[in-house]
TIKOLMAR-972215 format. One record per residue: residue in one letter; x, y, z of N, C-alpha, C in turn. Coordinates in pm, whole numbers, plus 32768, in hexadecimal, padded with zeros to 4 digits. Example, Ala and Ser with C-alpha at 12.3 -4.5 7.8 and 13.67 -1.06 7.14 Angstrom:
A85277DC7830C84CE7E3E830C85287EB6830C
S85057F1F82C485577F9682CA850A80038313
This chain:
M4D8923E9433A4DD223F142954E3923B3429D
P4E2F231242794E32229B42744ECA22964259
L4EF32239428C4FCB2225424C4FC1222A41A0
Q500A227E418B503F226440EE50C3226B40CC
L5111224A406E517822A84006515023163FC4
I518823854012517524033FB9519F23F03F51
S521A23EC3F48528E23C83F28531523843F06
Q535523553EB353B422F03EE753E723193F4C
N541C23763F84547223803FF353EA23F04068
Q536B23B0406D5346240740EE52CE23AF40FE
I52A8237C418D521F234B418B51D7237941FF
W515123A8421F50F923F0427C508B23BB429E
G504D23B843034FDC238E43414FA923A843C4
T4F72235C440D4F16236C448C4EFC231C450E
V4F33235E457B4F6722F845BC4EDD22E0464C
V4EB6228A462C4DEB227D46764E1A22034700
S4DB4221547404D8921E447E74D6B21634799
A4D9320B547BA4D78207747A34CF7202147B9
E4CDF20A248494C72207E48B34BBD20A9485E
N4BCE2146484F4B5321A9480F4B8F21AA477E
G4BEF21D547824C14220646CE4C47224B46E2
G4C4222C1473E4C3C237347464CF323694724
S4CF723E346DC4D9623F046D64DDA2408473D
I4E632418473F4EB523F947AA4F2324814799
S4F1924EE47C34F56258B47C84FE0257C47F7
Y504725B2479050C025A147C45112255F47FA
V510D24CE47915130247E47B551D124544764
N5282244447A652CD2424477452C623AC470A
I52FC23E446D45331238C463E53A3235F4613
G53EE231D4607545E230E459654E622B745E6
V555D22AA456355A7225345A355FD227F45FD
A55EA21F6466656432214470E5703223946ED
E5733228C46F757B222A9471457D7232D4657
K578122C4460A5792233B457757BA23C04566
N575623E145C557532479458F56C424924524
I566C242945215616243F44D75597242A44E5
G552124B844E654BA24884531544624DB4517
T53E6250745A153C0257045725324257045DD
V52C2257745EE5283259D461651BF25A7461D
S51942550461A50F5256445EB50B625F4461F
D506D260D45B4501F26AE45F64F9626A9465A
E4F3026EA46544EC426E946A34E802694465F
K4E84269046274DDD2620460E4E5B257A45CB
G4EB3255F46024F11250345BB4F4624C745A1
E4F48253F451D4FA3253344905039252F449D
F50802503441950D924FB4432513F24EE43C9
S51AF24F3439D51DF25024329526B25034308
F52D824B842C8537124A142FC539924734279
D541124BF425454752436421C54B023E54222
I54B923B741C454E222FB41DF554522C1418C
E55972346412A561123474103568022F5415E
Q5695232B418A56FE22F04225572022714261
I566B22374260565921F74296569121604266
A56A120F7429056B5203A424F562E2021425D
P561E1FDA41F655711F8541F355761F114277
S56161F1642AE55F11EA5431855C41EE943AC
D55F81F8843A8560A1FFE441F55571FDC4478
S55851FEA44E054DF1FEA453454C220994545
V544B20A644FE53C5212F44FE53A1213445DC
I53FB218F46135395215C46AC533C21D94688
F52C521C046E75254221346ED520621F6479E
S523F227747C952432269485951DF231048AE
I51EE22E9490851AE234349715171231249E7
V516923524A5D515323164AF750CF23254AE9
G50A722B94B334FF222594B054FFC22384AC0
F505321DA4A61503021B94A10509F215A49E5
K508920B0499E50F0205E4965513A20A04955
R51BE20614941523820B248D95221205E484D
K520A208247D8521220254763525A203F46DE
A52AC1F8546D353261FC4469453171F5C45E5
V52BA1F9E458752E61F8E44F653581F7A4486
T538C1F01443A53F41F23440753F01F954379
L54051FC5435653F71FE142EC53B01FD54258
R54021F3F424A53E41EE8421953431EDC4218
E53211EA242A5529C1E6642A7520B1F284289
L52731F6442CA51FF1FDA42A151E11FF541F6
L52501FF841A3527D1FD7412F51F31F5E40EF
A51E01EFA411951C01E9740E0514E1EC640FF
N50EB1EF3413750681F0A416F500C1F894120
V50031F2A408A4FC41F8640254F651FE1406B
S4ED21F6F40964E481F8540CB4E781FF1410B
P4DF62063411F4DFB20BC41854E1120DE41E8
Q4E4820D142534E7020BB43064E732100434D
K4E7920F643A54E812175440B4EF52135447A
I4F53219144C34FA72133454E4F58213545AB
E4EFA20E4460E4F0E20CE46544F5920AD46C5
L4EFC20DF47484F6B20CE47A74F4820AF4801
R4F51206348654F20203349004F0320754971
E4EA8206549904EC120C94A1B4F2B20A04AA8
H4F3D20AF4AF74F9F209E4B234F9920C04BC1
V4F5420904C334F7820CD4C9F500220B64CFA
I503C214C4D2150CB21224D7850AF21354DFD
K509F20D64DF9509F20AC4E80514F20C64EDA
L517121404F3A519621904F6351EA21224FD1
A52702118500E527B20DC50775245212350DD
E51D320E2514E51E4212651D852372178522A
V525F21C85240529621F852735259225D530D
V524422725375522422A953EE529022D6543F
I5294238153DA52EC23BD541C529724455473
E52BF246554EC527B24CE551A52EE25445517
V527B259F54D652B7262854A252A326A85500
D52E926E7553A52E52767557952FB280E550C
P526E27FE54E3523B2884546E52AB28FB54A5
S52A528FB5529531E2983553153A229525500
N53B828CB5530543028E254AA547828B45456
S547D290253F2542E28B7537754EF29525351
K5510290752BA55B02954528A55A7293251EC
V55DA29BE51E455C629ED5168566A29945122
L5606294C508D56BB2912506C56D4293E4FC5
G573629284F9F577729804F5557582A1C4F20
V575A2A594EE157732AFA4EAE572A2B574F17
Q57462B784F9156F32BEB4FC5569B2C5A4F9F
R57212CC54F6156BC2D3C4F1757212D3E4E4F
V56D32D7F4E49572F2DA44DB257572E2D4DC1
S57BF2E354D8957E22EBF4D8D58392EED4CEA
G586E2F764CA3588E2F6F4C4B58482F5F4BCE
K57EB2F0B4BF057922ED44B7257AD2E874ADB
K57F22E744AC358462E224A7E57D82DAD4A7B
F578F2DA749E6575B2D2449B1576D2D1D494E
G57522C8C491B57572C4648B0570C2BC74881
F56FD2B8D484556A02B26480556DC2AB347E0
V568B2A2547FB56AB29A7481556F629BF4767
G577A2950475B57D6292846FA578D28B946C8
G56FA28F046BE56F32832467856D7284045BA
I565727C545B9569027B9450755CA279244DE
G55A02771456A54F02781457354B2277E45CA
A5435274D45C953BC271E463E541226C4467C
G541426D0472554232646477B54AF2683478D
A5526271E4754554D274347AD5566275B481B
E55BE275E48AE55BA2733490C561F2767496F
I5621279149E7568527E949EC567427DD4AA5
S56B927914AF156D127584B9B5757279D4BC5
R5720279D4C7D578B27BE4CBC5751276B4D48
K57F0272F4D5F57C726DA4DD757ED27114E56
M577C26F34EC7577F26FE4F1B57AA26A04F5A
R583326F54FD858212661507657CF269850F4
I57D92611511957AB263D519657EB25AF5215
S57B025E55271583A25B852EC57C2252C532E
Q570E2529532856F024DA5340568224DD5303
P5604245D5303559A24665299554024CB52CC
S54F62512527154892567526D54162546521D
V53E525A4523D535325ED51B9535A26775196
L5353265D50D8535726A3508252DD26EF50D2
N52F1277350DE526127B650CF52802824504B
T52CB2884502452C528A44F9C534928AE4F3D
A5326291F4EA253AA29184E8B537F29644E03
S53F329B64DF353D22A164DD554512A254D55
I543E2A834CED54A32AA54CA354862B3C4C6A
Y54CE2B754C6054D72C4F4C2954FD2C224B9F
V546B2C464B6754732C724AEE543C2D394AAD
K54752D134A0F54632DB149F454202D4D496C
N53912DA3496353322D874906535A2E0F484E
K538C2DC3481353B92E044799536B2E6F4764
K52E62DE4474F52572E28471E51FF2E514734
D518C2E77470F50F72E8947AA50952E084764
Q50CD2D8047A550822D1B477A50AF2CEA47D8
S503A2C5247F550722C0B485250EE2BA44831
F510A2B3C488051532B0C4853514F2A9E48DC
K51672A0248A8518A298648B451F32948491B
L51FD292E498E526228A649B15255288E49D4
R52A1280449E0528027824A5E52CB27814AC0
L52BD27694B3752E5279C4B73530526D54BCC
N536926734BC853CB260E4C1653EA261B4C7A
V542825B04CE4544225794D395476251D4D08
Y54FC25084D185552249C4CD655A4246A4D64
T55C223D84D7E560923CA4DBA56C323D74D9D
A572E23C74DD957C023E24DEB57CE23884D65
D580A232F4CF2582422C24CFE58A722764D21
P58C8223D4D88593922014DC859E521D34D91
K59C121BB4D0D59FF21AC4C835A3E221A4C4B
E59C322384BE95A0422D44BA75A2123644BFF
G59C0238D4C64599423BE4CAB592F24644C5F
S58E123DC4C0A58A724764B9C580F244D4BD4
P5794248D4BB1571824634BB256EF23D84BBA
G56CA23714C1F568922F84C1C560722CF4BEB
R55BF22B84C45553B22B54C4B551323114C6A
S546723184C6B540723574C7C541523584D0B
L53DC23A14D3C53B323814DFC52E923F34DC8
L52A823E54D41522624384D7251DC23B34D23
S514B23A84D8550E8238B4D42509023A44C7F
Q508A241A4CAC506124644C2550B924D34BDB
S50A424CA4B8E50D625524B3C50A425AD4B2B
I511726074B5F50E926AD4BAE50E826EB4B5B
I50B427424AF4507027B94AA2507428334ABD
L511028A44ABD50FB29214AE3509C29724A8A
E505529A24A86501B2A014A2450492AAD4A29
S509C2AFB4A0C50952B884A7450B32BEF49FA
D50442C6249C7509E2CE549BA50B42D414A3F
L51462CD64A7B51852D6B4B0451F22D984A61
Q51D52E2A4A9C52852E6D4A2E52F12E3B4A8F
E52CF2E734ADA53642E654B1453862E304BCD
G53962DE04BFD53B42DB84C5C53802D094CBB
W53A82CEA4D0D537D2C6E4D51531A2C394CEF
L53272B834CC7529C2B6E4C9452912B114CCA
S52502AF84D5F527F2AA64DD851EE2A3B4DE9
Y51F729964DFD518E29664DFA519329174E6D
D510A29054EC550F828CC4F3650BF283C4F3C
F510927E04F5C510D274F4F225068273C4F71
K503926B74F254FC226DD4F5F4FCA26614FE2
E4FE426174FB9500625694FB750BD258A4FF4
P50A6252B5077513F2527509D519A25175084
V51E2251A5017529124B44FE6532A24A75062
V5323246B509D53742416510253E1242150E2
V5450249350CE54E8245E507F552F2424513A
N559123E8510955F7239B5158569C239F5152
H56BC240650CF574E23F4509757182429502B
A57A32491500D57BD24DD4FC3573024E44F50
F56F025464F1756B025364E7256CB25C14E30
Y564F25904DF55661260F4D6355FA26664D5D
I55EB26D54D55554D273E4D28558E275C4C85
S5512273C4C41550F27424BBA550827A64B7A
Y54F627D54B08544F280C4A9E549F27E94A2A
E53FD27A949F2540F27A7495553A227C64904
W540027DF488553A728624820536227CD47A3
V52C127C747FE527E279B47B3524827D14736
E5265283E47265271286346A352DB28A8464B
S52D0289745D1532328C2455753AF2935458A
N535A29AB45A253AC2A1145B554122A0A4629
L54792A1B45FE54C02A13467755202A6C46D5
Q54DE2AE9467A55292B1F46A054AC2BBB46F7
N54832B80472F53FB2BC5477053B62B6547F0
P53C02B654866541B2BB148A954752BE54890
M54D52C1F48EE55822C3348CD55972BDA4980
I560F2BD749A155E22BC44A3756742C124A88
A564E2C5E4AFD56D62C8B4B5957632C1A4B45
L57A02C7A4B3558182C314B4558842C664BAD
R58E22C114BE859352C594C58599B2BF44C63
G59F72C8A4C865A732C104C585AD82B7C4C1B
N5AEF2B174C795B202AB24C5D5AC52A4B4C7F
N5AFE29FA4C535AD629664C3D5AFC29144C9C
L5B2B29514D2F5B4029154D705B3A28734D95
D5B8728164DAC5BA4277A4DB85B6427504D76
E5B57278A4D085ACA27534CA85A9B26F44CA5
R5A50275F4CA1596C27244CF45945272F4C7F
V594F27974C3758F627A44B9A590E276B4B4B
R587327044B03586026954AA1585C27074A50
V582126CB49BE57FE26E0498957D3267E493F
R5751269348B45734262D485C5731268F47AD
P5747266F475256E726D046CF569826C346EB
V563D262646E255DA261A46B3557925A846E9
S5523256C46D954B124F346FC550124BE471F
M552124664777556123E0478B55F523CD476E
G565E2469474256D02459475E57152427477A
K579724524797581D241B47F5582B249E4824
W582C248148DF586324D0492758FD2531493D
I5925258D4908597C25A7491059932626497E
M5A18266B49A85A3E26C849F859F6274349BF
G59E627C54A2D59C6280D49DF5A23287F49C5
G5AA2287D49FF5AD728DB49A15B0129474A0B
N5B2929CB4A055B552A2F4A895AEC2A624ACB
Y5A762A4B4B1259FE2ACA4AF659D32A724B50
D595C2A804BA959252A574C0F58872A844BE0
F58292A5F4BCD57B92A5A4B96575C2A994C4D
A57002AFD4C5A56DF2B324CBD567F2AC94D02
I56982A614D13560529EE4D15561329F24DAE
R55AC29CE4E1A55AA29CC4E9D555629534EC6
C5524292C4F5254D928FC4F6C54C1290F4FFA
E545E28FF5070545A28E750D7544A283F5108
V549E281B5168546A27B951B5545827A05260
M5414275F5281540B273E530A53FE26DA533F
N5457268F540254612649540A5453264A54A2
D547B262E54CE54822610558754ED265C55C8
């Protein structure tokens, strides 16, 4: 699907790999901090409104495993010939840190159990809406699993992207990604803990965030268990792809993870 102007206020197109031309699914697209964005679908196709984007604003295309690309709206609209957004592969070389871990010395961080069964849905405005919970550690550790308690309102599967971020030392919000590849979770779980076992070691040295992102436009499925208060302002949310992180309100998402250390 070539990038074209659908109407005066919307563009659409396809994100592909510059190396092999294959479509790239679930790419984050948007204008950073402006709460204008979307996520490419399973076929790499996307569309979004441009009415509130200035010609000089940069539209960012970003996904783990590829180099981020920023193109001004003026540049996008100037290309009248059919085109596709090409991203180049980017092998992320994570710092090599050797940690001797004892599998028997594991610890669960975050919400330990769910009681009361109160549920809510992400208060977003489009694909890419995200919820996150800060996890604190006292020593370098290795992530083993991450889990979120969900309730499926419909008899159908849903998709979430699992993200792991550093905690930005200045803002306290999620910072850079600690993952080397995009992790998409597809499930038809009706209710319970949706868990993921990390296939590659993810080393965390300081406080970090476990985050879940709605890569599809249905933001009301699944619903997420809520518990108590947002203690220590550890919950952050953003309403859309590439949007601004804000405080999550007076509640705590049922998100947890297991870490191992020595």
